[in-house]
C-alpha positions in Angstrom: 0.0 0.0 0.0 1.5 3.3 -1.0 0.6 6.6 0.6 -0.6 9.4 -1.5 -0.6 13.2 -0.8 -3.5 15.6 -1.1 -4.7 16.0 -4.6 -6.3 19.1 -6.1 -9.3 18.5 -8.2 -10.0 20.2 -11.6 -12.7 22.3 -10.0 -10.2 23.8 -7.4 -7.5 24.8 -9.9 -9.3 27.8 -11.5 -10.4 29.3 -8.2 -6.9 29.1 -6.8 -5.4 30.8 -9.9 -8.0 33.6 -9.7 -7.2 34.2 -6.0 -3.5 34.5 -6.8 -4.2 37.0 -9.5 -6.3 39.2 -7.2 -3.6 39.1 -4.5 -1.0 40.1 -7.0 -3.1 43.1 -8.2 -3.7 44.2 -4.6 0.0 44.0 -3.7 1.1 45.8 -6.9 2.5 49.2 -6.1 0.6 52.2 -7.6 2.5 53.9 -10.6 0.3 57.1 -10.9 2.4 60.1 -11.6 1.5 63.4 -10.1 0.8 66.2 -12.6 3.6 68.5 -13.6 3.6 72.3 -13.2 2.9 72.7 -17.0 -0.1 70.4 -16.8 -1.4 72.2 -13.7 -1.1 75.6 -15.5 -2.9 74.2 -18.5 -5.8 73.0 -16.3 -6.0 76.3 -14.5 -6.2 78.1 -17.9 -9.0 75.8 -19.0 -10.9 76.5 -15.9 -10.6 80.3 -16.3 -11.6 80.0 -20.0 -14.7 78.0 -19.0 -15.7 80.6 -16.5 -15.9 83.2 -19.3 -17.0 81.0 -22.2 -20.0 79.4 -20.5 -21.7 82.8 -19.6 -21.0 84.1 -23.1 -22.5 81.1 -24.7 -25.6 81.4 -22.5 -26.0 85.1 -23.4 -25.6 84.2 -27.1 -28.3 81.5 -26.8 -30.7 83.8 -25.0 -30.1 86.5 -27.6 -30.8 84.2 -30.5 -34.0 83.1 -28.8 -35.1 86.7 -28.4 -34.1 87.7 -31.9 -35.6 84.6 -33.6 -39.1 86.1 -34.2 -37.7 89.1 -36.0 -35.3 87.0 -38.0 -38.2 84.7 -39.0 -40.3 87.7 -40.1 -37.4 89.0 -42.2 -36.9 85.6 -43.8 -40.6 85.3 -44.6 -40.6 88.8 -46.1 -37.7 87.9 -48.2 -39.4 84.7 -49.4 -42.6 86.6 -50.2 -40.6 89.3 -52.1 -38.7 86.6 -54.0 -42.0 84.8 -55.0 -43.5 88.1 -56.1 -40.4 89.0 -58.1 -40.3 85.6 -59.8 -44.0 86.0 -60.7 -43.3 89.3 -62.5 -42.3 88.9 -66.2 -41.3 91.4 -68.8 -43.0 91.4 -72.2 -42.1 94.0 -74.9 -41.3 96.7 -72.3 -44.4 95.9 -70.2 -44.4 94.3 -66.7 -46.9 91.5 -66.2 -48.5 91.2 -62.7 -47.0 94.2 -61.0 -47.5 95.0 -57.3 -47.0 98.3 -55.6 -47.1 98.3 -51.8 -46.8 101.1 -49.3 -48.2 103.0 -46.3 -50.5 106.0 -46.5 -50.1 109.2 -44.5 -51.7 107.6 -41.4 -49.6 104.4 -41.5 -52.2 102.1 -43.0 -51.0 99.7 -45.7 -52.2 99.7 -49.3 -51.5 97.7 -52.4 -52.0 98.4 -56.1 -52.0 95.4 -58.5 -52.7 95.2 -62.3 -52.5 92.8 -65.2 -49.8 94.8 -66.9 -47.8 98.0 -66.3 -45.8 100.1 -68.7 -43.4 102.7 -67.3 -43.9 105.8 -69.3 -41.4 108.0 -67.4 -39.9 107.9 -63.9 -43.2 109.2 -62.4 -46.0 107.8 -64.6 -47.0 104.1 -64.9 -49.9 103.1 -67.3 -51.8 100.2 -65.8 -54.2 97.6 -67.3 -57.0 96.4 -65.1 -55.7 98.0 -61.9 -57.0 97.1 -58.4 -56.3 99.3 -55.3 -56.8 97.7 -51.9 -56.9 100.0 -48.9 -58.0 100.2 -45.3 -60.1 102.9 -43.7 -59.6 104.5 -40.3 -61.8 101.9 -38.6 -60.1 99.0 -40.3 -62.7 98.5 -43.0 -61.3 96.9 -46.1 -62.2 98.5 -49.5 -61.1 97.9 -53.1 -61.6 99.9 -56.3 -60.9 98.6 -59.8 -61.3 99.6 -63.4 -60.3 98.7 -66.9 -57.4 101.0 -67.1 -55.5 103.5 -65.0 -52.5 105.8 -64.5 -50.4 105.6 -61.4 -48.1 108.5 -60.4 -45.6 106.8 -58.1 -44.1 109.7 -56.1 -47.3 111.6 -55.5 -49.3 108.3 -55.0 -52.2 109.3 -57.2 -54.2 106.8 -59.1 -56.5 107.8 -62.0 -59.0 105.2 -63.0 -61.3 105.0 -66.1 -63.5 102.5 -67.7 -66.2 100.8 -65.6 -64.9 101.9 -62.2 -66.2 99.7 -59.4 -65.8 100.5 -55.7 -66.4 97.8 -53.1 -66.5 98.0 -49.3 -66.6 95.0 -47.0 -69.9 96.2 -45.5 -71.6 95.4 -48.8 -71.5 98.9 -50.4 -70.9 98.9 -54.1 -70.5 102.0 -56.3 -70.0 102.1 -60.0 -69.1 104.9 -62.4 -67.0 105.8 -65.5 -64.1 107.5 -63.7 -62.5 108.0 -60.3 -59.4 109.5 -58.8 -57.7 108.0 -55.8 -55.3 109.9 -53.5 -53.7 106.8 -52.0 -51.5 108.7 -49.6 -54.4 110.6 -48.0 -57.1 107.9 -48.5 -59.4 110.0 -50.6 -61.6 108.8 -53.6 -63.3 111.4 -55.7 -65.3 111.4 -59.0 -66.9 114.2 -61.0 -69.0 111.8 -63.1 -72.2 110.1 -62.3 -72.2 107.3 -59.7 -74.6 104.5 -58.8 -74.4 103.2 -55.3 -76.1 100.2 -53.7 -75.7 98.9 -50.1 -77.3 98.2 -46.8 -78.7 101.8 -46.8 -80.5 101.4 -50.1 -79.9 102.8 -53.6 -78.4 106.1 -54.6 -77.7 107.9 -57.9 -75.7 111.2 -58.0 -73.5 113.3 -60.2 -70.3 112.8 -58.3 -68.9 112.0 -54.9 -66.0 112.5 -52.5 -65.0 109.9 -50.0 -62.4 110.5 -47.2 -61.3 107.3 -45.5 -59.5 109.1 -42.7 -62.5 111.4 -41.8 -65.0 108.6 -42.4 -67.3 110.8 -44.6 -68.9 110.4 -48.0 -70.3 113.4 -49.9 -72.5 113.1 -53.0 -73.1 115.9 -55.4 -76.6 116.5 -56.9 -79.0 116.4 -58.5 -79.6 112.9 -57.4 -82.0 110.4 -55.9 -82.0 108.0 -53.0 -84.2 105.1 -51.9 -83.7 104.0 -48.3 -84.2 100.4 -47.4 -85.8 101.2 -44.1 -88.2 103.8 -45.6 -90.9 101.7 -47.3 -93.1 104.7 -48.1 -90.4 106.9 -49.6 -90.3 107.5 -53.3 -87.3 108.6 -55.4 -86.8 112.3 -54.9 -84.4 113.8 -57.4 -83.5 117.3 -56.3 -85.7 117.7 -53.2 -83.4 115.5 -51.2 -80.5 117.9 -51.8 -80.4 121.1 -49.7 -77.0 122.2 -51.1 -76.8 122.5 -54.8 -73.2 121.2 -54.8 -73.6 118.3 -52.2 -76.2 116.0 -50.9 
């Protein structure tokens, strides 16, 4: 009979090797090197730069957020202007689809469009089928159109002729052969006959003057008027006019 020593099974060998590796790692001396003076100076410089850069970046971000609406409006206006410019075509010296935009003397916007425009001189522009869109003092929208017209750009005067039709968003419609529009002052005037229909009734006169800023309309007689709320009234040509020049 022979004596045998203790034997290590296959299951114990891996665990013993892992324990030896852990002990060697724990007993291994640390080789971490302290930072040099140059590295410390570089770190201090980075910290000082971060103290300045971070607030500046925050201010830039807040400023961009505050300025974004104005930038967006400018970009949209540029895109609209580009689309309008791309829609305008030149044909034998005439401009097709012109648009004239501006503000009147009271800061209200207006726009004049036409099928075609021909620049006669630096001041005068001949228009075909012009339409003038304006706003009154109370915000009422109104438009006046005709077959032809002449627009004086610097003085902002528009002369219309050929089936002039005036429309206001309260349902008032006036028609006549001619009309003059002072776009800057918001005044429409005509010395020819006019036929008006609207919520008030029906009116015929020999001319009119309309001031959008003052909110008044004056008709020149002789004329006649039928009121919608006066069922017993009959057309009265000159009796309804107390002033021979206005009614």
